[in-house]
C-alpha positions, 0 to 999 in steps of 0.5 A, spaced: 842 744 272 844 748 266 841 744 261 834 748 260 830 744 255 824 746 251 820 740 247 821 740 240 818 734 236 821 730 230 819 724 226 826 721 226 826 715 221 821 710 224 820 712 231 817 719 233 822 721 238 822 727 243 828 732 242 829 737 247 833 744 247 836 749 252 835 756 253 842 758 252 844 752 248 840 750 243 833 755 244 829 754 238 821 755 237 817 749 236 816 746 229 812 741 225 814 734 224 820 733 219 823 727 216 831 726 217 831 726 209 829 734 209 830 736 216 838 737 217 840 742 212 844 747 217 849 747 222 843 750 227 839 743 225 845 739 227 845 743 234 838 741 235 840 734 233 845 734 238 840 736 243 837 730 242 843 726 243 844 729 250 837 728 252 838 721 251 844 721 256 839 724 261 835 717 261 835 714 268 835 707 265 842 708 263 845 708 270 839 705 274 844 706 280 839 702 284 839 696 281 847 697 279 848 697 286 844 692 289 847 687 284 854 689 287 856 689 294 854 696 296 846 696 297 841 691 299 833 691 297 830 695 302 823 694 306 824 687 306 826 685 313 833 683 311 830 676 308 824 677 304 828 679 298 825 678 291 829 683 287 832 679 281 838 684 281 840 683 288 839 675 288 843 675 281 837 671 278 835 676 273 834 674 265 833 677 259 826 679 260 828 683 266 826 690 266 832 694 267 835 690 262 830 692 257 830 699 259 838 700 259 839 697 252 833 701 249 836 707 252 843 706 250 841 704 243 837 710 242 843 715 244 847 711 239 841 712 234 841 719 235 848 720 235 849 717 228 843 721 225 847 727 227 854 725 224 851 723 218 847 729 217 854 733 218 857 729 212 851 732 208 851 739 210 859 739 210 860 741 203 856 748 204 860 750 210 865 754 208 866 760 213 871 759 218 867 760 224 862 755 222 867 750 220 869 751 227 862 750 230 861 744 226 867 741 228 865 742 235 858 739 234 861 733 230 866 732 236 861 732 241 857 727 237 863 722 236 864 723 244 857 721 246 857 715 241 863 713 244 860 713 251 854 710 249 858 704 246 863 704 252 857 703 257 854 697 252 861 694 252 861 694 259 854 692 261 851 687 256 853 680 254 860 680 256 861 686 251 859 683 245 853 687 242 851 690 235 855 695 232 851 700 229 854 706 226 850 708 220 842 710 219 838 704 217 835 705 210 831 699 209 829 693 214 835 689 213 839 694 216 836 694 223 838 686 223 845 687 226 849 681 229 853 682 235 860 684 234 866 681 238 867 685 245 874 687 242 872 690 236 867 694 240 872 697 244 876 699 238 870 702 235 868 706 241 876 708 242 876 711 235 870 715 236 873 718 242 880 719 239 876 722 233 873 727 238 880 729 241 883 730 234 877 734 232 879 739 238 873 738 242 873 743 247 876 742 254 871 747 258 865 750 256 862 757 258 857 757 264 851 757 259 853 750 256 855 747 262 853 739 261 856 738 255 862 733 254 869 736 254 876 733 252 878 731 259 871 727 260 873 723 253 880 722 256 877 720 263 873 715 259 879 712 255 883 712 261 877 707 264 877 703 258 884 701 258 884 700 266 879 695 265 884 692 260 889 692 265 894 697 261 896 700 266 902 705 263 897 707 258 891 709 263 896 712 267 898 717 262 891 719 261 890 720 268 896 724 270 894 729 264 887 730 267 891 731 274 896 735 272 893 739 267 886 739 267 885 744 272 880 740 277 881 740 284 877 736 290 872 740 293 873 742 300 866 740 302 865 733 300 857 734 300 858 739 294 859 732 290 852 729 292 847 735 292 844 740 287 847 746 291 854 746 287 853 742 281 859 742 275 864 744 281 871 744 281 871 736 282 866 734 276 869 731 270 862 729 267 855 729 270 848 728 267 844 735 268 837 734 271 832 739 272 825 740 275 823 746 272 822 744 265 818 738 261 813 738 268 807 737 263 810 730 262 808 724 267 812 722 272 814 715 268 815 719 262 822 718 259 821 725 257 822 728 264 828 732 265 828 730 272 829 723 276 826 720 282 831 716 285 830 720 292 824 716 293 828 709 293 833 711 298 831 716 303 828 713 310 822 717 311 815 714 312 813 716 305 819 713 301 819 707 297 825 705 300 827 699 296 835 700 296 839 701 303 846 700 304 849 693 306 851 692 313 858 691 311 858 698 308 854 701 314 860 698 319 865 701 314 863 708 315 861 708 322 868 705 324 872 710 319 877 713 323 876 720 324 883 724 324 883 728 331 888 732 328 884 735 323 880 741 326 874 740 321 872 734 325 871 738 332 865 742 332 864 748 336 860 747 342 857 752 347 858 752 354 857 756 361 859 757 368 856 752 371 859 745 373 866 744 375 871 750 374 876 746 370 871 742 366 865 747 365 858 744 363 857 744 355 850 745 352 847 740 348 844 742 342 841 739 336 844 742 329 845 748 333 839 748 337 839 748 344 833 747 349 832 752 354 826 754 358 823 756 365 819 750 369 816 750 375 817 744 380 813 744 386 812 752 386 820 753 385 822 756 378 828 754 375 832 755 368 832 749 365 838 747 360 840 740 357 848 739 358 854 735 358 856 735 365 863 733 369 863 727 373 869 728 378 869 721 381 868 718 374 873 723 371 869 724 365 863 728 362 856 725 363 850 726 360 845 729 357 842 731 363 837 736 365 840 742 369 835 746 373 838 752 376 833 756 381 831 763 380 831 765 387 835 764 393 842 761 392 841 759 385 841 751 387 843 747 381 840 740 380 842 735 375 837 730 373 838 724 368 833 723 362 828 718 363 830 712 359 836 715 356 842 711 356 848 716 356 852 717 349 857 722 350 862 724 345 869 726 346 870 733 348 876 738 348 877 745 350 882 750 347 883 757 349 876 757 353 872 754 347 869 747 348 869 742 342 866 736 340 869 730 336 865 728 330 862 721 331 863 719 324 867 722 318 865 727 314 865 722 308 860 718 312 855 723 314 855 726 307 854 719 304 849 715 309 844 718 314 847 714 320 842 712 326 845 717 331 849 721 327 848 729 330 853 732 325 848 733 319 841 735 318 837 730 314 830 733 311 830 738 316 831 734 322 836 728 325 836 722 321 833 718 327 828 723 329 825 723 322 827 716 319 824 709 320 830 705 322 826 699 322 825 692 317 832 691 317 835 698 315 841 701 319 842 707 315 840 710 309 843 713 303 844 720 303 846 720 295 841 721 290 836 724 295 834 732 297 835 731 304 839 738 305 833 742 302 826 738 303 822 736 309 820 730 304 821 728 297 814 728 296 813 735 298 816 738 291 811 739 285 812 735 280 811 730 286 817 726 287 821 730 282 829 731 283 833 735 279 840 733 283 845 732 277 848 725 277 855 725 277 859 720 272 866 721 273 869 726 278 877 727 280 877 723 286 875 717 282 881 719 277 886 719 283 884 712 286 884 709 279 891 713 278 893 709 284 891 703 282 895 704 275 902 706 279 902 699 283 899 695 277 893 693 280 897 690 286 903 687 282 908 692 283 911 695 289 915 701 285 911 706 286 907 705 292 908 711 296 906 715 290 900 711 290 899 712 297 899 720 296 894 719 291 889 716 296 891 720 301 889 726 297 882 723 297 882 721 305 884 728 307 878 731 304 874 726 308 877 728 314 880 721 316 886 718 318 891 717 313 895 711 311 902 710 311 908 713 314 907 720 316 915 722 315 913 720 307 906 723 307 904 729 304 900 732 309 905 733 315 900 736 320 895 730 320 894 723 323 897 717 319 896 709 321 904 709 321 903 702 317 908 699 312 904 698 305 906 693 300 903 694 293 898 688 295 896 692 301 894 698 297 890 694 292 886 691 298 885 698 301 883 700 294 878 694 293 875 694 300 875 701 303 877 707 299 873 706 292 867 703 295 866 708 301 868 714 296 864 712 290 858 708 292 851 710 289 855 714 283 857 713 276 856 708 271 856 701 275 862 703 278 862 697 283 859 692 279 865 693 274 870 694 279 869 687 282 868 684 276 875 686 273 878 684 279 875 678 279 873 678 286 865 678 285 863 671 287 869 671 293 866 677 295 859 675 296 861 668 299 865 673 304 859 677 306 854 671 306 859 668 311 858 667 319 863 673 320 858 678 317 852 676 320 849 682 324 843 683 328 839 689 329 838 691 337 834 697 340 838 704 340 836 710 344 836 717 342 833 724 344 828 728 341 824 734 343 818 733 347 811 733 342 808 737 348 814 741 350 819 743 344 824 746 349 824 739 353 827 733 351 825 726 351 828 719 350 826 715 344 828 709 341 828 705 334 831 698 333 835 700 327 842 699 330 847 694 327 852 690 331 856 684 329 852 678 331 858 674 335 861 680 338 855 681 342 854 677 349 848 672 347 843 675 352 843 681 347 843 678 340 837 679 336 835 675 330 841 674 325 841 677 318 846 676 313 847 680 306 848 677 299 846 669 301 842 669 295 847 672 291 853 667 294 849 661 291 847 664 284 852 669 282 856 666 276 858 668 269 851 668 267 850 674 271 857 678 270 853 682 265 846 684 263 844 679 258 841 682 251 834 683 252 829 678 249 825 683 245 831 684 241 833 677 240 826 675 238 825 681 233 832 681 230 833 674 227 841 676 225 843 678 232 846 671 234 849 669 227 
């Protein structure tokens, strides 16, 4: 969170806008209101204007990961019992008066407006800049302004009105200048690509010092250009950009995927472009002010009782994460367990713990004192471990050992292995699954200082919660922080994993060419290996020799299906700018996908599941608890176990069509701009 802003207020053209600056990057004293005509006189003034452009990039209305994912196949409206939906994005019934439409449009054009101011002002002061270091500095400001304007138009083009939006590249001087008709999509692409290329031609830095982290780089510009050509299926041109980033950008996948989703390791080796948020500055503004430097998305996705929870993972996504095959040959998937000398000599008791905490104490049973521990114990008759059991070892006499089932608890036993006298437990879910979702029953990763099933509701149709966007790793709840609900987690727009997957798509030309299938598989497997899951393809052709492959033969079309329905949604859900909406649309499968997920094949039911939690009256004892948040495919359960049936995206299947493939131009723009549709 390196952008540390102070508020500087200016009067810009017809609007009073808040500009913000950074302690290390653009620290300035507050000044009186000035007009654009007399303010921009020095490079320092242009830096202040650039700070305002970066601040526009922080506007959460640009990204709106809640609505953008609800209108794709990633997320569902939460707290609605999976049936009482009223969110227009999820139902695909939004129109030009929808709030997200207005907010996104306004936020993006604010960014354009501010970038235009900086670029126009650079031209005013350029004749007075003759010192070489100052010329270089001015070129960097100009390159960043072009980059950001190009980015804003890239987002506008891919978000609104089939890409046809007004193009504004100059400061309005008279009223008529505000009335711009829409520019055809192809022209918008031409203009924003020119802006991005100008930034590269001006020598935009490929990296920044630590105090300037958060500024856009040449690598980010190349990634944006690559995406723009990928969306047009210009695979060869796209591949050139992505290969350059992979080979020469100096980026690397972080070892722990969690580092991409929390505040702990922001601007890491995998990050190519991310938006910096902070809870330390501008806290005097109200929660809903656009001048705040934080986001409140965590309140919308976490499963605690005080959350708003208006966005939950789709059934199919939860199932895909739950069933993602964990690689048993990957040592990262084996969690070290404690054991002792009780039980079968060849299969000693394994001590049960929750996130490293064991439950041991002394108890008195009918006058006899026992040492109590909760363990998995070996059942010689069944030939496997069973548990969890309450093990009682008498403290007197012959140290009698008793094993008791926990009342009401059904045995849920993970896979174990022993190596050199050490016990290990296999992860129930992949590292990527645990990092992305709080899954009911997952005991591998903390969730708000507990386990997901102990602190989350798992009711009203919720079978999992998004970890992404929330402070699950550092807080007890989102509301405990001041200002209330504020989150300083940076929003990752582009990271290396995304580049690898898009590069794979280029290599197979969207599934049409088998010429580079193995190279595409290798790129995908870099991402899968980091996730600790079984790799795809043949082991003898793979890059990672010690790990498990599915040993399947893949044609280009198979690889493309894997990218569309597995790799990209699981790796990138709830990230970036409308990634899944754009992916489904450019692959021309959105309607087909909604129809599929609304069919009987994807009908689910929610049934009771049990878990262990500390006894409220005795924290060293475990008791059985339950919730109704475990999902199953309806027809895969015997009739007597089925609950109420639910399907996601029923309304989307009925309502989706070309009219909602893009957001519409907001009605406020149409009514205030008489020339927009000319």
